[in-house]
N, C-alpha and C positions, 0 to 999 in steps of 0.2 A: 441504308440511311440516305435519304435525299439531301437533307441539309444538316450539317453539324457545326455548331458555333462553340468555340472553345476559348473561354477567358478573354472576351473582347473588351478592350478599353480604348476609348477615344476621347481626347481632350482638345478643346479649342482655347489655347492660351492656358489660363488657370482654371477654366471651367470644364469639368468632366461631363461629356454628353453621355458616355457609357462607362460603366464601372464594373469590370470583371464579369461580363454577362456570358452565360453558357446555356445552351439548350439544343435539342435535336428534334428533327421532324422526319417521320417515316414516309416512305413512298405512298402517295395516294391520299395523304391527309389534307384537310382543309382547315387551316388554323387561323383564328382571330388574334390579331396583334393589337392590344389596347394600351392606352396611356394618355394622360393629359397632354395638352400642347407643351412642347419643350421637353418631353420625357425622354426622347432619344429614339423614337420609332423610325423616323425618316433617315436618321444617321445610320441606324442598324441596317436598314434596307439598302442604302447606298454602299455599305461595306459588303453586304452579301452579294450584290451585283458586281462588285469589283470597281465601282466608280470612285471610291475613296479608300485610302489605307487606314487601318486602325493603328493606334500607337503600340498595341501589343495584342496577342491572341491570334487565332487562326479560324478561317472559314473553309469548310469543305462542301462542295456540291458533287453528289454522286462519287464520293471518296476522292475527288480531285481538289487540290488546294487552290483557292481563289486568290489571284494576285492582280493588281492593277496593270502590271506589265505583261499579263498573260491573257490577251483578249479572246483566245480560242475557247476559254471556259464559258464565254457568254453564249455559245451555241446551245448550251443547256439551260439558259435562263431567259425568261420573258419578263419584262419590267414595264409597268405602267406607273410613272411618277405622279405625284399628287396633282400637279398643275398641267399634266398632259400636253406637252409641247407638240404642236402640229403645224405643218405648212398650210396655212389657211387659203392660200391662192392656188393650191393644187386640187385637182379632182380626186375623189376617193380612190378610184382604181389607179390613177396615175401615181398617187402617193404610195399606195401599197406595192406597186411595181418597183418604185424607187427603193423602198425598204427591202424588198426581195432581192434586188440587185446588190444592196449593201452586204447581205448575207451570202451572196453568190449562190443562190438557190438554183437547182436544176428544175426544168419544167416550170419556169417562173409564172407563166400565164395560168397554168393549172393551179398552182399554189395560191395565187391571188383569187381565182374564182372560188376555190374551196373555202378560203377564209372569209370571203364575202358572204357566202352561203351560211357558214357556221355562225357568224356574228349578226346575221339578219340585216345586212346592208344592201341586199340585192336591188331594192326599189330606189335606193339613194346613190348607187355607185357612180352615176354620171353627174352628180352634183359636186360643186366646189365645197371643200371642207368649211370654208368661212360662211357658207349658207346653211349649215346644219344646226339643229337644236343641240343643246348640251348633252342630251341623252345619246344622240347619234354620234357626237364627237367622242363620247366615252367608248362607244362601240368601235370607232376607228382606232382609238388608243389600244383597246383590247386586241383588235385585229393585227396591229403592228407588233404587239407583244407576243402574239401566237403564230405569226406567219411562218416562222422557222421551226415550228413544232418542238418547243423546248419541253423538258421534263419538269422544270420548276418554274412557277409563275409567282412573281412578286407584285402585289397590287397595293399601292399607297393611296388610300382614300378614294376608291374608284367610283363612289356614288355621291360625292360631295356636290351639292347644288342641284341635285335632280328632284323633279317633282315626284309624287307618290307612284304614278304610273311608270315613269322612266326608271325609278328605283326598283320596282318589281321586275321590270324587263331585264335590267342589268343583273339583278339578283338571280333570276332564273338562268341567265346565260352563264354566270359564274358557277352555279350548281352543275350545269351541263359540262363545263370545261373541267371541273374538279374530278369528274369520274375517271379521267385519264391522266391528270396532272397532280403534282404536289403544289398546293396553293398556300401562300402566306398573305393574309388580307388584313390591312390596317384600316380601322374605321372608328369614328366617334359615335356611330349609330348602334346602340346596344341591341336594339331589336333586330337589326340586320345580322349581327354576329350570332345572336341566339337562333336566328332562323336558318343560317347556312353553315355555321361552323360546329364541329364536334369537340373542339378543344380550344382553350384560350390561354394566351400568354399576356400577362399584365406587367407593364414596366412603369416605373415612377422614379423620376430624378436620376435616370440612367441605370437603375438597379432593377433586375427582374424580381418581382415580388410574389407572383403567382403563376403556376403552370399546371393545368389539369383540364379534364373534361368539363364542359359547360355545366351539366347537371350536377356533377360532384362539387364544383365550386359554389353553385347556388345552394346546395344542401349542407355545405361545410360549416365549420364553427367560426367563420369570420365574424358574423353578427350573432350575438347571444340573445338579442331581444326578440320577443314575440310581438307581431303586429296584428291587431284586430280591427276590423271594420264593423261598426255596430250602429243600428238605427232604432230609435224609440218612437212610440206613438205620440209622445208629448215632448214639449220643449224641456231641455235639460241644461242646467248651468255647467259651464266648463269647470268651474271651481269645485263643483260637487263630484264630477268624474275624476278630477285630479286627486281627490282624497281617497279613492278606492285603493285598497291595499294591493301593492305590486305594480301600480301604474307609474310609468316614468314621464310620459308626455301625452298630451291630448290636443287634437286639432280637428276642425270641422271642415268637411269638403262635400258639397252637394247634399247638404242636410244629413250627412252621415259622419259619425265620429271615427277618426283614425286614432287608435290608442296603441302606444308602445309600452311594453313591460320594462321593468327595471333590469330583469335578467331573463333566463330561459324558462322560468316558472310559468305555468299555465294560469293566466288571469281570468279565463272565461267563467269559472265558478264564482269568482268575486263579482264579476259583472252581472251574472244572473241574480246573485243575492242583492246587489244594488238595485236591480229592477224590481225585485219583490218588495224590498223595504220602501221603495218610493212609488209603488203601485203603477209601475210602467209595463207596457207590453213591448217586447223586443220584436221588431219587424224584420230586421236583418242582423245576422251575426256570422262573420266568416273570418277565418284565419288567412291572412295574406301570405302568398308564397314569396319568398325572397327572390327578387329579380336580379339579373346580372348587373343592371344599372345600380341597384342598391349596393351590391357587393363592391362594385367599382368605386362608388363614393366612399364606402367604408375604408377601402384600402388606400385611396389616393388623396383624401381630403387633408 
């Protein structure tokens, strides 16, 4: 077991940021950690890294108890905070040599060269950090989190503010890293989590509400409604579709109707009958797969 969280509670004054949260992560897993703003994600990550103390509960990394007064545990942990604090007046190579010195690494120059190659910073290594794009700054943040070769990597919003190309580059880098590390990844981008993570933890108001494989969560019984996209050859009034038996809600998007059922009952036969009765030709009809984003909204709204 790489990470074991047991009954963690953390309060700031009268407000509970985390309320009796427990979960475990096996070696080599890449886990998505989701929740609305203020749900407690960053607080949990800071507790896992030993940066702050919980009010109660325990955290174990590789079966070793994490304590703020035990900095040696951090040799097993790599951490990229949400706002990625960097010394912008230093050159990349200079900064990474400084970080390697903090960890008292042997063969410091080789470690720096290896991590520069892994994170794709070779062409930029002689630039000052302040001159880098957001994507390359995130690479530098990942490099400092990885330079001491930790077994556990904690990434708090690693792709915030990146353009689509930068996002894909960092996403591919995380996939590569996760082949040898246990990774806990916090993100607001559901497509990113679906693309790279095999399992998801969802936290809301300090309480862990869902824990399971991505596909299982998407196919679960969280939402009992069926969602259909349908397009007709002629104009149809919304009020008419709303009267079809079993229909809960109707909306129009790009000339196609998005229809949700009242419950899990299949409403497609009723829509076919509606088309026949109104002499309509169905141009498109598909049942929409429940997305992780839809599940997230259902659980946290």
